[in-house]
Structures are given as C-alpha cells and as structure tokens.
C-alpha positions as CSV (number, residue, x, y, z in Angstrom):
1,M,229.4,235.5,85.7
2,S,230.4,232.7,83.7
3,D,233.3,233.1,80.9
4,D,230.7,231.8,78.5
5,S,228.0,234.5,78.9
6,T,228.0,237.9,77.5
7,K,229.2,240.4,79.9
8,K,227.0,243.5,80.0
9,N,227.5,246.9,81.6
10,S,225.1,249.6,81.3
11,G,223.8,248.2,78.0
12,N,227.2,247.7,76.5
13,S,228.6,244.3,75.7
14,T,232.1,243.0,75.6
15,V,232.3,240.0,73.5
16,S,235.3,237.4,73.3
17,R,236.4,236.4,69.9
18,R,236.5,232.8,71.1
19,R,232.8,232.8,72.4
20,L,231.3,234.2,69.3
21,L,230.8,230.5,68.1
22,A,228.6,229.6,71.1
23,T,226.4,232.6,70.6
24,A,226.2,232.4,67.0
25,G,222.8,230.4,67.1
26,A,220.9,233.2,68.7
27,A,222.6,236.2,67.3
28,G,224.2,235.1,64.0
29,A,227.9,235.4,64.2
30,A,228.4,237.1,60.9
31,G,225.9,240.0,62.2
32,L,227.5,240.6,65.5
33,A,228.5,244.1,65.9
34,V,229.2,246.5,68.8
35,G,230.1,250.3,69.1
36,A,233.6,251.5,70.0
37,G,232.4,252.6,73.3
38,A,231.1,249.2,74.1
39,L,234.4,247.6,73.6
40,A,236.8,250.3,75.2
41,A,237.4,247.5,77.8
42,T,238.1,243.9,76.9
43,N,236.7,241.1,78.8
44,S,239.4,240.0,81.3
45,S,237.4,236.9,82.3
46,A,237.9,235.3,79.1
47,S,240.2,232.4,79.1
48,P,242.9,231.9,76.6
49,A,243.0,228.2,77.7
50,A,239.2,227.1,76.6
51,T,237.0,227.6,73.7
52,P,233.4,226.7,73.0
53,A,232.7,223.2,71.7
54,A,232.3,223.9,67.8
55,G,228.8,223.1,66.9
56,S,227.5,222.4,70.1
57,G,225.2,225.3,70.4
58,D,225.5,225.2,74.1
59,A,227.1,228.3,75.5
60,G,228.1,226.2,78.8
61,A,229.8,223.6,76.8
62,R,233.7,224.0,76.6
63,T,236.6,222.2,75.0
64,P,240.2,223.0,76.1
65,L,242.4,224.3,73.6
66,T,245.2,222.6,72.4
67,A,248.6,223.8,73.9
68,L,249.5,225.2,70.5
69,G,246.0,227.3,70.4
70,A,246.5,228.4,73.9
71,N,250.0,229.7,73.7
72,A,250.3,233.5,73.8
73,H,252.9,236.3,73.6
74,P,252.0,239.6,75.6
75,F,251.7,242.6,73.3
76,H,252.8,245.1,75.9
77,G,256.7,245.3,77.0
78,A,259.9,247.0,76.3
79,H,260.3,245.5,73.1
80,Q,257.8,244.6,70.3
81,G,256.8,241.0,69.8
82,G,257.7,239.1,66.8
83,I,261.6,239.7,67.5
84,V,263.2,237.4,69.9
85,E,260.2,235.0,70.1
86,P,260.7,231.7,68.4
87,A,259.5,231.8,64.8
88,Q,255.9,230.8,64.3
89,A,254.6,228.6,61.6
90,R,253.0,231.4,59.8
91,M,253.7,235.0,58.6
92,L,252.1,237.8,56.7
93,S,254.2,241.1,55.9
94,T,252.3,244.0,54.7
95,A,253.4,247.3,53.7
96,F,251.1,250.3,53.9
97,D,251.0,253.7,52.6
98,L,249.2,256.8,54.2
99,T,246.3,258.3,52.0
100,P,246.4,261.6,50.8
101,G,245.9,263.9,53.8
102,T,246.7,261.7,56.6
103,A,249.3,263.7,58.7
104,R,250.6,263.2,62.2
105,P,247.3,263.3,64.1
106,G,245.9,260.6,61.6
107,L,249.0,258.5,61.9
108,A,248.8,258.7,65.8
109,S,245.3,257.8,65.7
110,L,245.8,254.7,63.5
111,M,248.9,253.4,65.6
112,K,246.5,253.7,68.6
113,R,243.9,251.6,66.9
114,W,246.4,249.1,65.7
115,S,248.1,248.8,69.1
116,A,244.8,248.3,70.9
117,A,243.6,245.6,68.4
118,A,247.0,244.0,68.6
119,A,246.9,243.7,72.1
120,A,243.5,242.2,72.2
121,L,244.5,239.7,69.5
122,A,247.4,238.4,71.1
123,A,245.2,237.6,74.3
124,G,242.7,235.9,72.0
125,R,240.1,238.6,72.2
126,T,238.0,240.6,70.1
127,P,239.5,244.0,69.2
128,P,237.8,247.2,70.3
129,G,235.2,248.6,68.3
130,L,235.1,245.9,65.6
131,S,232.5,243.2,64.7
132,D,234.2,239.8,64.1
133,D,234.9,238.6,60.4
134,G,234.6,235.1,61.7
135,S,237.9,233.6,60.2
136,A,239.4,232.8,63.5
137,L,236.1,232.2,65.3
138,D,237.0,229.1,67.5
139,A,240.7,229.7,67.6
140,G,243.2,230.7,70.5
141,P,245.8,233.3,70.3
142,S,248.4,230.7,68.7
143,S,251.5,232.6,69.7
144,L,250.3,235.5,67.8
145,T,252.7,238.5,67.5
146,V,252.3,242.0,65.8
147,T,255.3,244.1,64.8
148,F,254.9,247.6,63.5
149,G,257.6,249.6,61.7
150,F,257.9,253.0,59.9
151,G,259.4,253.6,56.5
152,A,261.6,256.5,55.8
153,S,258.9,257.8,53.5
154,V,256.3,258.4,56.3
155,F,258.4,260.9,58.2
156,A,257.7,263.7,55.5
157,K,254.4,262.9,55.0
158,A,253.7,263.3,58.9
159,G,255.7,266.2,59.4
160,L,258.5,264.3,61.3
161,T,261.4,265.0,59.2
162,A,263.5,266.1,62.2
163,Q,262.9,262.7,63.9
164,L,264.0,260.7,60.9
165,P,266.9,258.2,61.9
166,A,270.1,258.5,60.1
167,A,269.8,254.6,60.2
168,L,266.8,254.8,57.7
169,A,269.0,256.0,55.0
170,P,268.3,254.1,51.6
171,L,270.0,250.7,51.3
172,P,272.8,250.6,48.7
173,A,272.0,249.4,45.2
174,F,273.6,245.8,45.9
175,P,275.1,244.2,42.7
176,E,272.7,241.8,40.9
177,D,269.6,243.2,42.7
178,K,266.4,242.9,40.6
179,L,263.9,245.0,42.8
180,D,260.4,245.5,42.0
181,R,259.6,249.0,43.5
182,R,255.8,248.2,43.5
183,R,256.7,245.6,46.1
184,S,259.2,247.2,48.1
185,D,259.5,250.0,50.7
186,G,256.2,251.5,52.2
187,D,255.3,254.2,54.7
188,L,254.4,251.5,57.3
189,W,255.2,247.7,57.8
190,V,253.3,245.2,59.7
191,Q,254.7,241.8,60.4
192,V,252.1,239.3,61.8
193,C,253.2,236.0,62.9
194,A,251.2,233.0,64.3
195,D,251.3,229.1,64.6
196,D,247.7,229.0,62.9
197,G,247.2,230.4,59.4
198,L,243.5,231.6,60.2
199,V,244.6,233.5,63.3
200,A,247.4,235.2,61.3
201,F,244.8,236.2,58.5
202,H,242.4,237.3,60.9
203,A,244.7,239.7,62.6
204,M,246.0,241.1,59.4
205,R,242.5,241.5,58.0
206,T,241.5,243.3,61.2
207,L,244.4,245.7,61.0
208,Q,243.7,246.4,57.4
209,R,240.1,247.1,58.2
210,L,241.4,249.6,61.0
211,A,243.4,251.4,58.5
212,A,240.5,252.2,56.2
213,G,240.7,256.1,55.3
214,A,244.0,256.6,56.9
215,A,246.3,254.0,55.0
216,T,245.9,251.5,52.1
217,V,248.1,248.3,51.3
218,R,251.1,248.8,49.0
219,W,252.1,245.1,49.1
220,Q,251.6,241.8,51.2
221,M,253.4,238.7,51.0
222,S,252.9,235.4,53.2
223,G,255.3,232.9,54.4
224,F,255.6,229.6,56.2
225,S,257.9,227.8,58.5
226,R,257.9,224.5,60.1
227,S,254.9,223.9,62.6
228,P,255.6,223.3,66.2
229,G,255.5,219.6,66.8
230,A,256.3,218.4,63.3
231,T,259.7,217.0,64.3
232,A,260.6,214.7,67.2
233,R,262.5,217.4,69.0
234,P,263.0,221.3,68.2
235,R,265.5,221.6,65.3
236,T,266.9,224.3,63.4
237,G,264.4,224.8,60.3
238,R,265.4,224.0,56.8
239,N,264.9,226.4,53.8
240,L,263.5,225.4,50.4
241,M,266.8,224.4,49.2
242,G,266.9,221.6,51.8
243,Q,269.6,223.6,53.9
244,I,269.4,224.1,57.7
245,D,269.1,227.9,58.1
246,G,269.6,229.7,61.3
247,T,272.5,227.8,63.1
248,N,274.5,230.8,63.8
249,N,271.6,233.2,64.6
250,P,272.4,235.5,67.7
251,K,270.7,234.0,70.8
252,P,269.0,235.9,73.6
253,T,271.5,234.3,75.8
254,D,274.5,235.8,74.1
255,P,276.2,238.6,76.2
256,T,276.1,240.9,72.9
257,F,272.7,239.8,71.9
258,D,271.0,243.2,72.8
259,A,273.8,245.3,71.5
260,R,273.4,243.6,68.3
261,V,269.5,243.6,68.1
262,F,268.2,246.6,69.9
263,V,269.1,250.3,70.1
264,P,270.2,251.0,73.5
265,A,267.7,252.5,76.2
266,K,270.1,255.6,76.5
267,T,270.5,256.5,72.7
268,D,274.0,257.7,71.3
269,P,273.4,261.1,69.5
270,A,276.7,260.5,67.9
271,K,275.3,257.4,66.3
272,D,272.5,259.4,65.0
273,Q,269.9,257.5,67.2
274,P,266.8,259.7,68.2
275,A,265.6,259.1,71.7
276,W,262.1,257.9,70.4
277,M,264.1,254.6,69.0
278,A,265.2,253.6,72.5
279,G,264.5,249.8,72.9
280,G,263.4,249.6,69.2
281,S,265.2,247.8,66.4
282,Y,265.6,248.3,62.5
283,A,264.0,245.6,60.3
284,V,265.4,244.6,56.6
285,F,262.8,242.9,54.7
286,R,263.7,241.3,51.5
287,R,261.9,239.0,49.0
288,I,264.6,236.5,47.5
289,R,263.6,234.0,45.0
290,M,265.6,230.7,44.8
291,L,266.4,229.4,41.6
292,L,265.2,225.9,42.6
293,D,265.4,224.0,39.3
294,P,269.3,224.9,38.6
295,W,270.0,224.2,42.5
296,D,268.3,220.8,42.3
297,L,270.5,219.9,39.4
298,Q,273.7,220.3,41.6
299,S,275.2,217.1,43.2
300,T,274.9,217.1,46.9
301,D,278.6,217.6,47.2
302,R,278.3,220.8,45.0
303,Q,275.5,222.2,47.2
304,E,277.4,221.6,50.5
305,R,280.4,223.3,49.0
306,V,278.3,226.4,48.0
307,I,276.8,226.5,51.6
308,G,279.9,225.2,53.5
309,R,277.9,222.7,55.5
310,H,276.7,219.1,55.2
311,K,273.2,219.1,54.0
312,A,271.9,216.2,56.2
313,S,273.4,217.3,59.4
314,G,274.2,220.9,59.1
315,A,277.7,220.4,60.4
316,P,280.3,222.6,58.9
317,L,282.5,221.0,56.5
318,S,285.5,221.6,58.7
319,G,284.1,218.8,60.9
320,G,281.9,218.4,64.1
321,T,278.2,218.7,64.6
322,E,275.7,221.6,63.6
323,S,276.6,223.5,66.7
324,T,280.3,223.3,66.3
325,P,282.2,226.4,65.1
326,A,283.4,226.4,61.7
327,D,287.1,226.0,61.3
328,L,287.8,228.6,58.5
329,G,291.5,227.7,58.4
330,K,291.1,224.0,58.3
331,L,292.4,222.3,55.1
332,G,291.1,219.2,53.4
333,P,292.8,216.2,52.3
334,D,293.5,217.8,48.9
335,G,295.2,220.8,50.4
336,G,292.5,223.1,49.9
337,L,290.1,224.9,52.3
338,A,287.7,222.5,54.0
339,I,285.2,225.3,53.7
340,P,285.8,226.8,50.2
341,G,286.6,230.6,50.0
342,D,283.3,231.5,48.4
343,A,281.0,229.3,50.6
344,H,278.1,231.2,52.3
345,I,278.7,230.6,55.6
346,R,282.4,231.7,55.3
347,V,281.4,235.1,53.4
348,A,278.4,235.8,56.0
349,T,280.3,235.0,59.1
350,P,280.8,238.0,61.7
351,D,284.4,237.2,61.9
352,A,284.7,238.2,58.1
353,N,282.4,241.2,58.7
354,Q,284.0,243.3,61.3
355,G,281.6,241.4,63.9
356,A,278.5,242.5,61.8
357,A,275.5,240.3,63.0
358,M,271.7,240.5,62.4
359,L,268.8,238.4,64.1
360,R,267.5,236.5,61.1
361,R,263.8,235.4,61.4
362,G,263.1,234.6,57.7
363,Y,260.1,232.5,56.2
364,S,259.7,230.4,53.3
365,Y,257.2,231.3,50.4
366,H,255.6,229.7,47.4
367,D,253.5,231.9,45.0
368,G,253.1,229.3,42.3
369,F,255.0,229.1,39.1
370,R,256.5,231.5,36.9
371,P,255.6,231.7,33.1
372,D,258.6,229.7,32.3
373,G,257.3,226.8,34.6
374,A,260.0,227.6,37.3
375,P,258.8,227.6,41.0
376,D,258.3,231.3,42.2
377,A,259.3,230.2,45.7
378,G,262.1,231.4,48.2
379,L,262.9,233.2,51.3
380,L,261.0,236.1,52.8
381,F,264.1,237.4,54.5
382,V,263.6,239.5,57.8
383,A,266.5,240.6,59.9
384,F,266.4,242.8,63.0
385,Q,269.4,245.0,64.1
386,A,270.6,247.7,66.2
387,D,271.9,249.5,63.1
388,P,271.6,248.5,59.5
389,R,274.6,250.5,58.5
390,T,276.9,248.0,60.7
391,G,274.4,245.1,60.4
392,F,272.9,244.1,57.1
393,V,274.6,246.6,54.6
394,P,278.2,245.5,55.1
395,V,277.2,241.9,55.2
396,Q,275.0,242.0,52.1
397,L,277.7,244.1,50.2
398,K,280.2,241.3,50.8
399,L,277.7,238.4,50.0
400,S,276.6,240.2,46.7
401,R,280.2,240.3,45.5
402,A,281.6,236.9,46.8
403,D,279.1,234.3,47.7
404,A,278.8,231.3,45.8
405,L,275.0,231.3,46.7
406,S,274.5,234.4,44.8
407,V,273.9,232.8,41.4
408,F,271.1,230.8,42.7
409,I,269.2,233.3,44.1
410,S,267.5,236.6,43.1
411,H,266.5,239.8,45.3
412,E,263.2,241.0,44.0
413,S,261.8,243.2,46.8
414,S,263.1,245.2,49.7
415,G,262.4,247.5,52.5
416,L,263.9,249.1,55.7
417,Y,261.8,250.1,58.7
418,A,262.3,251.6,62.1
419,V,260.7,249.4,64.5
420,P,260.1,251.5,67.8
421,G,260.2,249.9,71.0
422,G,257.2,248.1,72.5
423,A,254.2,249.8,74.3
424,A,255.2,249.2,77.9
425,D,252.2,251.1,79.3
426,P,248.8,249.0,78.6
427,D,247.3,252.5,78.1
428,G,250.0,253.6,75.4
429,Y,250.7,252.7,71.9
430,V,253.7,251.8,69.5
431,G,255.2,254.9,68.2
432,Q,253.9,257.1,71.0
433,A,257.3,258.6,71.8
434,L,257.9,259.7,68.2
435,L,254.3,260.9,67.6
436,E,253.7,262.8,70.7
437,A,257.4,264.0,71.1
C-alpha cells in the first residue's frame, strides 16, 4: 500500500501527521479525529523523508523534505533525548502541576500517554488517540526531542516520598537571586526542542492536551538559538551579549563525560541515588535576564575583561584560539593577570571548583520590553549533571560571590528536576522504574 494512502485495518485508521494535508480536501484536516484504539499502533510505512506537496490536493504527489525537516532523533534509548544532542534552534520549557486528586496511578497514566506521544512525534507521526491541531501539518520531525523531569514536589503528591532523591534537595538561596516563585519549580518539567518553531509548538501543545485532567501548566518559556545552516560552518553559538557561549562545555568524547552528566547505571546508595535514576540526569533550569542596556554601554575591552575572552574570536585573553585552554597564570604587559581575577571564565572553570562541571544547553529568549523600556531578554539556562550538589551548586555559589558578570545579569526563576533514564523498551515509558517500583 502506498505511503500516501490511509492504512485501514478492521475499520480503524492510522494517519500520519505529514499526510493529513493531502487528505484535507476530502475529509477536512481540522475535523480529522480517530479513537485511541485506532491509533494504538502507528503507521510504520510513513517515511520521515517525504511530505505531500502542499496545496496539490493529490495524495500521490510528494515533495522530499529538506535535510532540516527530515532529521530525526529516536525517542527510545538508554538516555532521554534533548541532553547530548546538538542544541536545536527552538526550545519550549514548561512546568506542570498535578491536579488535585491525581496520585500515582494518574501520574503513571500521564507518563504513558506522554511517552507514546513523544515517540510518535519524534518520528514525524501523529500521536496515538489524538486529532491533529494542524500547526505542523506539512513538516517532518525537524530533530524534535522531548525531555521529561520530576520536581521534588511531585513525590509527596504521588505517594513516592521514599523514592525522593537526596540530590533534589532545594537549591540554596544564592546571593542576588530575584526569583519569581510563580515561574519557578513545578511537579513536572517538559523540555521540547526542534529546529522548526511550529514543530516545537505542535509537540508541546499535544502534550498539554494529553495532560488534561491530570496536570495543568504552571509556567512556560520559549527560547531560540542559531538555526542550522545560518553560518558557513558549525560554530559555537553566541548569546544576546554577543559572546561566544559554550566553548568549554563537556563533550561526549571526553572520558569523564558520562560521569559528569549521567547517574551511573549502578547507582551508589552512599550518594543517595535511588535505583530508578540509573542512567538519568538532573536538570537545573534558570531564567537569567541580561541587563543589555548597561552591558552595551561598556567598551569592548571592558566586556572582554568581564568574560575573559576576546569577543570576536572567543579566544581567552591569555592567547591562542577559541579552543586554546585558558592560561590562568599568565601575566599581561602591565604585570597583572591577563585574565582578570573576577573574569567569568576564571570563576566558572572546573579547575577553580573542585572539578565541578555541567553540560549546559541554554537558549536565548526575548519577551518584549519591561515598563522602563529595557529589553526583557536573556538566557534560559539549562544544565544537566549527575548530581547538582557537586555540579551546579558549588559553581553558582562561587559565581554569585566573585563573578564580574553578576552585575549585568539577574536570576529571575529557577527549577531543579530529576530526569530519569530513557525508555529503552518501545513498550515502556519514561519514569516507569519509579512509578512501578
């Protein structure tokens, strides 16, 4: 049977999201709906490398997707997606709170629905049991990833306090934090990333619909990064301050990468890591507003001394290229430190923090302007680590006390979430080891 046809089996239909456009003329895309039983199995014949020709009305007419649209990351695996993959161009970060009365069985049911939907969406298919809202009707998966996390507050609500990891202890009150608790924390955290904004919106909207009756949105924030192909060659991204950001991020090829980012497959009771977190990670989320107007008034030399790197090249002030390790002991022509003592890269380096390191996966945001006319813009900071007590916490404590950059930023929201390992079994779901323990 052709991929462009609607596959039928005993009266039930399985509809590919990318083929809905071709059938809209006959059925009306907005009115397409099928039952949960009809979509229990997705159509494996749908190809992620092709899509109907928009507006053709001919179910047999096909136009190949671009490489950008056809790119896909598998949902199932030892680790969840959205951690080690290269950062996509768009991100939606959402926290949910369980509705009153939603206990462990309801949470397990929600995670099953969410996992099944995320697996389908990552392959460019329509999620089980839902009509399509049409927002990503003619798009491929576009490198979509969906990442789920559990906040500390959900464990009591779900009767799972005995399984609460010690690593989910509340983050300290860092000096100068100005947190809005309405936009912080949350029982559940969902990160959706994709190289197409409509694909990301469609995925998050789908998950929100599937949460109806079990969980409600507490807060949502959207971020952006450089789009693939926007530069002549792959380059480290820049933040809204114009600085190259992410040069010293741990790399999957590093021998210490897994130990820094993931909870070991064999958990260590001495470190209070419960068995259900094997292969998982911990995500710290922070909304960090950049005070761009004062920053832009600084000379380039001043900006470079605050960061510790040359703005244009990203090379450390001690010399070399972007990838050259910073020489923290090197002196400048005036006899002072080439990289100032309070420069961001000096204070944040693992060498100055007992080896503490995180995998940062941040996105820029711009939410218009504040009442005083200043841009409401900055960084949606996301960092994954094996244990925040030895990763984010010591680094942020030092940054908050000694970083020259701190006068140009404001931490306005925060969250800490346990991110379980991936659903390795196609019939399983994220969080199964916790919820069925």
